[in-house]
RODRENDREN-159598 format. One record per atom (N, C-alpha, C): x, y, z; residue in three letters; atom name; residue number from 1. Coordinates in pm, whole numbers, plus 50000, padded with zeros to 5 digits. Layout:
<pts>
<<X Y Z> Ala CA NUM>
...
</pts>
This chain:
<pts>
<<50087 49865 49991> Met N 1>
<<49986 49998 50007> Met CA 1>
<<50078 50116 49993> Met C 1>
<<50063 50208 49917> Thr N 2>
<<50136 50325 49903> Thr CA 2>
<<50102 50422 50001> Thr C 2>
<<50156 50528 50028> Ala N 3>
<<50133 50659 50137> Ala CA 3>
<<50004 50722 50091> Ala C 3>
<<49993 50742 49943> Arg N 4>
<<49889 50795 49907> Arg CA 4>
<<49743 50729 49876> Arg C 4>
<<49762 50606 49905> Thr N 5>
<<49634 50515 49913> Thr CA 5>
<<49591 50519 50068> Thr C 5>
<<49698 50512 50146> Gly N 6>
<<49674 50513 50310> Gly CA 6>
<<49626 50650 50346> Gly C 6>
<<49662 50733 50291> Ala N 7>
<<49597 50880 50324> Ala CA 7>
<<49451 50905 50256> Ala C 7>
<<49424 50875 50142> Arg N 8>
<<49296 50849 50101> Arg CA 8>
<<49208 50759 50195> Arg C 8>
<<49231 50656 50235> Arg N 9>
<<49160 50569 50309> Arg CA 9>
<<49127 50628 50437> Arg C 9>
<<49230 50692 50495> Lys N 10>
<<49193 50780 50621> Lys CA 10>
<<49098 50862 50617> Lys C 10>
<<49110 50942 50505> Tyr N 11>
<<49003 51070 50470> Tyr CA 11>
<<48873 51029 50441> Tyr C 11>
<<48862 50909 50369> Ala N 12>
<<48731 50845 50322> Ala CA 12>
<<48665 50787 50465> Ala C 12>
<<48750 50725 50541> Arg N 13>
<<48684 50661 50697> Arg CA 13>
<<48662 50800 50763> Arg C 13>
<<48722 50906 50756> Ala N 14>
<<48686 51028 50826> Ala CA 14>
<<48529 51106 50770> Ala C 14>
<<48532 51083 50620> Phe N 15>
<<48413 51114 50564> Phe CA 15>
<<48285 51023 50601> Phe C 15>
<<48335 50917 50612> Ser N 16>
<<48221 50812 50641> Ser CA 16>
<<48159 50819 50781> Ser C 16>
<<48266 50860 50873> Leu N 17>
<<48218 50868 51008> Leu CA 17>
<<48150 51013 51038> Leu C 17>
<<48181 51100 50962> Gly N 18>
<<48084 51227 50945> Gly CA 18>
<<47952 51191 50897> Gly C 18>
<<47953 51088 50786> Met N 19>
<<47816 51080 50733> Met CA 19>
<<47708 50982 50860> Met C 19>
<<47789 50923 50910> Gln N 20>
<<47726 50806 51043> Gln CA 20>
<<47682 50930 51142> Gln C 20>
<<47783 51022 51159> Asn N 21>
<<47711 51108 51275> Asn CA 21>
<<47616 51219 51219> Asn C 21>
<<47622 51243 51088> Gly N 22>
<<47502 51305 51052> Gly CA 22>
<<47371 51227 51053> Gly C 22>
<<47379 51096 51024> Leu N 23>
<<47261 51039 51015> Leu CA 23>
<<47204 50991 51168> Leu C 23>
<<47313 50982 51272> Glu N 24>
<<47279 50948 51389> Glu CA 24>
<<47213 51059 51460> Glu C 24>
<<47206 51190 51415> Tyr N 25>
<<47133 51293 51472> Tyr CA 25>
<<47041 51365 51386> Tyr C 25>
<<46934 51264 51351> Arg N 26>
<<46815 51292 51249> Arg CA 26>
<<46733 51379 51348> Arg C 26>
<<46705 51340 51457> Ala N 27>
<<46616 51418 51552> Ala CA 27>
<<46659 51559 51565> Ala C 27>
<<46793 51592 51596> Asp N 28>
<<46841 51710 51591> Asp CA 28>
<<46832 51797 51457> Asp C 28>
<<46846 51719 51336> Phe N 29>
<<46820 51783 51225> Phe CA 29>
<<46686 51830 51201> Phe C 29>
<<46583 51736 51230> Phe N 30>
<<46441 51769 51224> Phe CA 30>
<<46388 51867 51325> Phe C 30>
<<46446 51889 51426> Leu N 31>
<<46435 51986 51517> Leu CA 31>
<<46460 52132 51459> Leu C 31>
<<46585 52110 51415> Asn N 32>
<<46670 52229 51350> Asn CA 32>
<<46567 52297 51231> Asn C 32>
<<46523 52198 51159> Met N 33>
<<46447 52257 51061> Met CA 33>
<<46305 52323 51093> Met C 33>
<<46248 52254 51195> Thr N 34>
<<46124 52296 51271> Thr CA 34>
<<46171 52447 51313> Thr C 34>
<<46265 52466 51381> Ser N 35>
<<46296 52592 51434> Ser CA 35>
<<46317 52696 51323> Ser C 35>
<<46336 52671 51191> Ala N 36>
<<46334 52754 51080> Ala CA 36>
<<46203 52807 51031> Ala C 36>
<<46124 52719 51065> Ile N 37>
<<45980 52776 51018> Ile CA 37>
<<45948 52892 51105> Ile C 37>
<<45992 52908 51223> Phe N 38>
<<45931 53036 51272> Phe CA 38>
<<45983 53180 51238> Phe C 38>
<<46099 53179 51192> Pro N 39>
<<46162 53293 51132> Pro CA 39>
<<46052 53335 51010> Pro C 39>
<<46041 53210 50942> Ile N 40>
<<45982 53241 50810> Ile CA 40>
<<45835 53296 50853> Ile C 40>
<<45762 53247 50944> Phe N 41>
<<45651 53287 50981> Phe CA 41>
<<45621 53444 51015> Phe C 41>
<<45715 53455 51085> Ile N 42>
<<45725 53600 51151> Ile CA 42>
<<45754 53680 51014> Ile C 42>
<<45833 53654 50924> Gln N 43>
<<45859 53733 50805> Gln CA 43>
<<45752 53760 50716> Gln C 43>
<<45675 53646 50708> Ile N 44>
<<45535 53640 50631> Ile CA 44>
<<45421 53721 50692> Ile C 44>
<<45443 53738 50831> Phe N 45>
<<45326 53815 50892> Phe CA 45>
<<45374 53959 50872> Phe C 45>
<<45494 53977 50864> Met N 46>
<<45569 54104 50846> Met CA 46>
<<45533 54194 50720> Met C 46>
<<45566 54097 50637> Trp N 47>
<<45526 54147 50506> Trp CA 47>
<<45367 54149 50477> Trp C 47>
<<45278 54077 50535> Ser N 48>
<<45151 54082 50516> Ser CA 48>
<<45102 54200 50565> Ser C 48>
<<45167 54266 50682> Ala N 49>
<<45115 54372 50737> Ala CA 49>
<<45150 54507 50651> Ala C 49>
<<45290 54481 50617> Ile N 50>
<<45345 54591 50532> Ile CA 50>
<<45261 54608 50396> Ile C 50>
<<45252 54497 50306> Tyr N 51>
<<45149 54516 50201> Tyr CA 51>
<<45034 54549 50241> Tyr C 51>
<<44975 54519 50338> Ala N 52>
<<44828 54576 50346> Ala CA 52>
<<44798 54694 50377> Ala C 52>
<<44911 54744 50466> Lys N 53>
<<44911 54885 50499> Lys CA 53>
<<44942 54982 50399> Lys C 53>
<<45026 54935 50299> Thr N 54>
<<45051 55039 50174> Thr CA 54>
<<44937 55042 50068> Thr C 54>
<<44857 54925 50081> Gly N 55>
<<44758 54920 49967> Gly CA 55>
<<44810 54902 49851> Gly C 55>
<<44940 54886 49827> Glu N 56>
<<44973 54896 49680> Glu CA 56>
<<45002 54747 49636> Glu C 56>
<<44994 54719 49511> Gly N 57>
<<45014 54569 49487> Gly CA 57>
<<45182 54530 49477> Gly C 57>
<<45254 54609 49465> Ala N 58>
<<45386 54609 49495> Ala CA 58>
<<45483 54706 49523> Ala C 58>
<<45574 54667 49611> Met N 59>
<<45689 54772 49687> Met CA 59>
<<45802 54748 49623> Met C 59>
<<45878 54848 49586> Phe N 60>
<<46019 54870 49513> Phe CA 60>
<<46031 54756 49410> Phe C 60>
<<45901 54748 49332> Gly N 61>
<<45914 54647 49211> Gly CA 61>
<<45886 54515 49225> Gly C 61>
<<45875 54456 49376> Tyr N 62>
<<45835 54326 49399> Tyr CA 62>
<<45675 54318 49468> Tyr C 62>
<<45618 54231 49398> Thr N 63>
<<45491 54186 49458> Thr CA 63>
<<45517 54110 49571> Thr C 63>
<<45385 54088 49654> Tyr N 64>
<<45381 54030 49774> Tyr CA 64>
<<45424 53876 49783> Tyr C 64>
<<45363 53797 49631> Ala N 65>
<<45403 53655 49634> Ala CA 65>
<<45539 53655 49591> Ala C 65>
<<45616 53755 49524> Gln N 66>
<<45772 53748 49498> Gln CA 66>
<<45839 53760 49631> Gln C 66>
<<45787 53862 49728> Met N 67>
<<45847 53872 49853> Met CA 67>
<<45856 53752 49926> Met C 67>
<<45747 53695 49931> Ile N 68>
<<45726 53557 50038> Ile CA 68>
<<45808 53449 49976> Ile C 68>
<<45806 53457 49815> Ala N 69>
<<45887 53340 49753> Ala CA 69>
<<46045 53372 49792> Ala C 69>
<<46105 53495 49801> Tyr N 70>
<<46216 53537 49848> Tyr CA 70>
<<46247 53478 49996> Tyr C 70>
<<46140 53534 50081> Thr N 71>
<<46167 53505 50232> Thr CA 71>
<<46196 53339 50251> Thr C 71>
<<46095 53278 50184> Val N 72>
<<46112 53090 50203> Val CA 72>
<<46240 53061 50134> Val C 72>
<<46272 53091 50017> Met N 73>
<<46393 53043 49955> Met CA 73>
<<46515 53111 50039> Met C 73>
<<46524 53235 50065> Ala N 74>
<<46668 53263 50159> Ala CA 74>
<<46651 53181 50284> Ala C 74>
<<46573 53154 50329> Ser N 75>
<<46555 53073 50447> Ser CA 75>
<<46630 52924 50454> Ser C 75>
<<46574 52880 50338> Ile N 76>
<<46642 52760 50333> Ile CA 76>
<<46764 52753 50259> Ile C 76>
<<46806 52846 50202> Leu N 77>
<<46932 52866 50138> Leu CA 77>
<<47030 52884 50282> Leu C 77>
<<46987 52967 50357> Asn N 78>
<<47080 52972 50476> Asn CA 78>
<<47099 52875 50559> Asn C 78>
<<46976 52789 50573> Arg N 79>
<<47019 52646 50636> Arg CA 79>
<<47131 52543 50549> Arg C 79>
<<47108 52585 50424> Leu N 80>
<<47176 52487 50349> Leu CA 80>
<<47347 52523 50359> Leu C 80>
<<47378 52660 50369> Leu N 81>
<<47490 52733 50348> Leu CA 81>
<<47556 52737 50470> Leu C 81>
<<47491 52724 50603> Arg N 82>
<<47550 52726 50743> Arg CA 82>
<<47654 52611 50744> Arg C 82>
<<47763 52652 50789> Thr N 83>
<<47861 52531 50821> Thr CA 83>
<<47900 52514 50959> Thr C 83>
<<47939 52610 51044> Gly N 84>
<<47968 52567 51167> Gly CA 84>
<<48097 52487 51194> Gly C 84>
<<48171 52493 51072> Phe N 85>
<<48271 52428 51070> Phe CA 85>
<<48395 52490 51170> Phe C 85>
<<48381 52609 51171> Glu N 86>
<<48475 52701 51248> Glu CA 86>
<<48450 52688 51382> Glu C 86>
<<48352 52629 51417> Tyr N 87>
<<48337 52614 51566> Tyr CA 87>
<<48402 52512 51607> Tyr C 87>
<<48404 52390 51528> Glu N 88>
<<48470 52282 51560> Glu CA 88>
<<48615 52301 51576> Glu C 88>
<<48662 52383 51491> Val N 89>
<<48802 52413 51501> Val CA 89>
<<48855 52510 51612> Val C 89>
<<48775 52596 51629> Ala N 90>
<<48812 52678 51756> Ala CA 90>
<<48789 52583 51898> Ala C 90>
<<48711 52498 51883> Glu N 91>
<<48681 52410 52008> Glu CA 91>
<<48825 52299 52018> Glu C 91>
<<48865 52282 51892> Asp N 92>
<<48982 52184 51916> Asp CA 92>
<<49129 52266 51963> Asp C 92>
<<49117 52390 51929> Ile N 93>
<<49213 52497 51975> Ile CA 93>
<<49207 52550 52121> Ile C 93>
<<49085 52551 52150> Lys N 94>
<<49055 52584 52299> Lys CA 94>
<<49073 52461 52397> Lys C 94>
<<49025 52357 52357> Ser N 95>
<<49041 52245 52434> Ser CA 95>
<<49163 52150 52431> Ser C 95>
<<49265 52217 52360> Gly N 96>
<<49354 52118 52310> Gly CA 96>
<<49375 51993 52250> Gly C 96>
<<49262 51976 52154> Gly N 97>
<<49228 51887 52079> Gly CA 97>
<<49322 51871 51944> Gly C 97>
<<49403 51967 51933> Met N 98>
<<49496 51972 51823> Met CA 98>
<<49613 51878 51842> Met C 98>
<<49665 51864 51956> Asp N 99>
<<49759 51790 51999> Asp CA 99>
<<49773 51644 51939> Asp C 99>
<<49649 51585 51960> Lys N 100>
<<49620 51444 51910> Lys CA 100>
<<49691 51430 51751> Lys C 100>
<<49677 51545 51663> Phe N 101>
<<49697 51555 51548> Phe CA 101>
<<49840 51541 51537> Phe C 101>
<<49935 51577 51628> Ile N 102>
<<50070 51602 51593> Ile CA 102>
<<50111 51470 51600> Ile C 102>
<<50063 51375 51680> Ile N 103>
<<50142 51229 51690> Ile CA 103>
<<50061 51141 51603> Ile C 103>
<<49957 51178 51548> Arg N 104>
<<49900 51086 51440> Arg CA 104>
<<49929 51104 51314> Arg C 104>
<<49911 50996 51227> Pro N 105>
<<49956 51029 51077> Pro CA 105>
<<49851 51082 50971> Pro C 105>
<<49790 51198 51039> Ile N 106>
<<49645 51247 50984> Ile CA 106>
<<49662 51399 51012> Ile C 106>
<<49655 51490 50889> Ser N 107>
<<49642 51641 50935> Ser CA 107>
<<49500 51686 50988> Ser C 107>
<<49528 51779 51050> His N 108>
<<49385 51820 51116> His CA 108>
<<49297 51894 51043> His C 108>
<<49347 51974 50924> Phe N 109>
<<49227 52032 50874> Phe CA 109>
<<49168 51953 50742> Phe C 109>
<<49254 51876 50679> Pro N 110>
<<49168 51752 50594> Pro CA 110>
<<49081 51677 50675> Pro C 110>
<<49115 51651 50800> Tyr N 111>
<<49036 51543 50865> Tyr CA 111>
<<48895 51616 50904> Tyr C 111>
<<48918 51732 50959> Arg N 112>
<<48783 51809 50993> Arg CA 112>
<<48696 51827 50883> Arg C 112>
<<48777 51885 50767> Leu N 113>
<<48690 51895 50644> Leu CA 113>
<<48625 51769 50585> Leu C 113>
<<48683 51654 50583> Cys N 114>
<<48625 51538 50543> Cys CA 114>
<<48500 51483 50653> Cys C 114>
<<48531 51497 50779> Val N 115>
<<48407 51495 50880> Val CA 115>
<<48305 51579 50848> Val C 115>
<<48340 51702 50808> Phe N 116>
<<48233 51792 50797> Phe CA 116>
<<48162 51766 50657> Phe C 116>
<<48242 51737 50549> Leu N 117>
<<48151 51694 50441> Leu CA 117>
<<48067 51598 50444> Leu C 117>
<<48105 51479 50522> Gly N 118>
<<48029 51383 50551> Gly CA 118>
<<47886 51409 50632> Gly C 118>
<<47906 51495 50722> Gln N 119>
<<47795 51518 50796> Gln CA 119>
<<47721 51631 50694> Gln C 119>
<<47765 51687 50608> Lys N 120>
<<47673 51791 50541> Lys CA 120>
<<47634 51732 50426> Lys C 120>
<<47667 51632 50375> Thr N 121>
<<47628 51529 50274> Thr CA 121>
<<47466 51491 50314> Thr C 121>
<<47465 51440 50434> Val N 122>
<<47311 51389 50455> Val CA 122>
<<47216 51529 50461> Val C 122>
<<47267 51621 50526> Gln N 123>
<<47179 51770 50521> Gln CA 123>
<<47141 51806 50397> Gln C 123>
<<47263 51797 50312> Thr N 124>
<<47246 51881 50192> Thr CA 124>
<<47145 51814 50082> Thr C 124>
<<47157 51664 50112> Gly N 125>
<<47071 51606 50028> Gly CA 125>
<<46914 51612 50060> Gly C 125>
<<46891 51602 50198> Leu N 126>
<<46734 51642 50254> Leu CA 126>
<<46693 51754 50208> Leu C 126>
<<46779 51852 50222> Met N 127>
<<46744 52034 50213> Met CA 127>
<<46729 52038 50068> Met C 127>
<<46796 51979 49976> Ser N 128>
<<46803 51980 49846> Ser CA 128>
<<46670 51939 49772> Ser C 128>
<<46612 51847 49824> Ile N 129>
<<46483 51775 49802> Ile CA 129>
<<46379 51886 49858> Ile C 129>
<<46397 51945 49966> Leu N 130>
<<46292 52051 50004> Leu CA 130>
<<46320 52156 49950> Leu C 130>
<<46422 52202 49890> Leu N 131>
<<46458 52345 49799> Leu CA 131>
<<46373 52302 49670> Leu C 131>
<<46413 52200 49635> Leu N 132>
<<46354 52169 49506> Leu CA 132>
<<46177 52177 49524> Leu C 132>
<<46126 52108 49597> Gly N 133>
<<46001 52102 49626> Gly CA 133>
<<45921 52250 49652> Gly C 133>
<<45990 52340 49732> Val N 134>
<<45957 52458 49756> Val CA 134>
<<45968 52551 49641> Val C 134>
<<46115 52513 49567> Ala N 135>
<<46100 52620 49444> Ala CA 135>
<<45957 52580 49339> Ala C 135>
<<45939 52467 49307> Val N 136>
<<45840 52429 49222> Val CA 136>
<<45704 52509 49263> Val C 136>
<<45679 52470 49397> Ala N 137>
<<45580 52533 49437> Ala CA 137>
<<45542 52681 49449> Ala C 137>
<<45663 52748 49482> Val N 138>
<<45661 52876 49459> Val CA 138>
<<45648 52939 49325> Val C 138>
<<45709 52867 49231> Ala N 139>
<<45699 52877 49055> Ala CA 139>
<<45542 52875 49024> Ala C 139>
<<45504 52784 49076> Gln N 140>
<<45340 52756 49045> Gln CA 140>
<<45267 52885 49127> Gln C 140>
<<45279 52898 49240> Leu N 141>
<<45217 52998 49305> Leu CA 141>
<<45233 53134 49268> Leu C 141>
<<45329 53172 49235> Thr N 142>
<<45366 53297 49209> Thr CA 142>
<<45370 53348 49044> Thr C 142>
<<45352 53231 48981> Gly N 143>
<<45398 53254 48815> Gly CA 143>
<<45523 53289 48781> Gly C 143>
<<45645 53282 48854> Leu N 144>
<<45770 53292 48848> Leu CA 144>
<<45821 53197 48766> Leu C 144>
<<45904 53219 48662> Ser N 145>
<<45946 53105 48575> Ser CA 145>
<<46086 53038 48642> Ser C 145>
<<46140 52907 48660> Ile N 146>
<<46249 52862 48667> Ile CA 146>
<<46270 52771 48570> Ile C 146>
<<46369 52829 48504> Gly N 147>
<<46426 52748 48355> Gly CA 147>
<<46574 52679 48398> Gly C 147>
<<46621 52617 48305> Trp N 148>
<<46762 52564 48303> Trp CA 148>
<<46843 52683 48324> Trp C 148>
<<46836 52796 48264> Arg N 149>
<<46928 52897 48275> Arg CA 149>
<<46947 52956 48428> Arg C 149>
<<46838 52953 48477> Gln N 150>
<<46838 52991 48631> Gln CA 150>
<<46892 52882 48701> Gln C 150>
<<46872 52772 48708> Val N 151>
<<46927 52676 48780> Val CA 151>
<<47093 52652 48732> Val C 151>
<<47113 52688 48615> Leu N 152>
<<47271 52634 48578> Leu CA 152>
<<47331 52791 48634> Leu C 152>
<<47260 52903 48668> Gly N 153>
<<47337 53001 48730> Gly CA 153>
<<47344 52992 48871> Gly C 153>
<<47226 52937 48924> Phe N 154>
<<47230 52920 49060> Phe CA 154>
<<47315 52814 49129> Phe C 154>
<<47368 52717 49040> Leu N 155>
<<47460 52624 49106> Leu CA 155>
<<47607 52662 49134> Leu C 155>
<<47657 52720 49025> Pro N 156>
<<47794 52795 49055> Pro CA 156>
<<47783 52886 49173> Pro C 156>
<<47685 52975 49170> Ala N 157>
<<47687 53085 49292> Ala CA 157>
<<47676 53008 49431> Ala C 157>
<<47580 52898 49410> Phe N 158>
<<47574 52836 49548> Phe CA 158>
<<47694 52765 49591> Phe C 158>
<<47774 52690 49493> Leu N 159>
<<47872 52640 49543> Leu CA 159>
<<47978 52719 49599> Leu C 159>
<<47990 52827 49530> Leu N 160>
<<48100 52957 49557> Leu CA 160>
<<48062 53002 49702> Leu C 160>
<<47939 53023 49730> Ala N 161>
<<47899 53064 49846> Ala CA 161>
<<47922 52984 49956> Ala C 161>
<<47903 52837 49936> Phe N 162>
<<47943 52715 50047> Phe CA 162>
<<48078 52743 50075> Phe C 162>
<<48177 52742 49966> Val N 163>
<<48329 52739 49988> Val CA 163>
<<48353 52865 50067> Val C 163>
<<48291 53010 50040> Met N 164>
<<48330 53115 50098> Met CA 164>
<<48279 53100 50248> Met C 164>
<<48171 53072 50254> Asn N 165>
<<48108 53039 50399> Asn CA 165>
<<48211 52922 50480> Asn C 165>
</pts>
């Protein structure tokens, strides 16, 4: 076995452990998603009151339906893009967890990255299905068109936002 193959195995195992960890805490995931609903409802009530008070069909060029669609989609994307990766690294530094990587034949950052990606794979899969369903529902309710050009423009922007975060 070469050193490269051994390194790949270690990081593949870290990714696998991250996925197992992500599946293990399904209740936490669903409670987290439930907690995401409340800010959406607050914004819907707020925008309903604002649009009702103004009596106009559109504000700043956006209809009520478009504003609600934006609110819902932005909330879901916020959940998808949130990483929390930096908190784990900070906790390793604070608690002295970095010292075990000095004596082990595995690097800290690639290990943490693989564990994080494993955990995020489960969440991203479920949230992508939810996002697709909401996008289709929003498109039908608001009359907005979502075509391949919009999807192809969205994917690189989403990936870059994920990397930046």
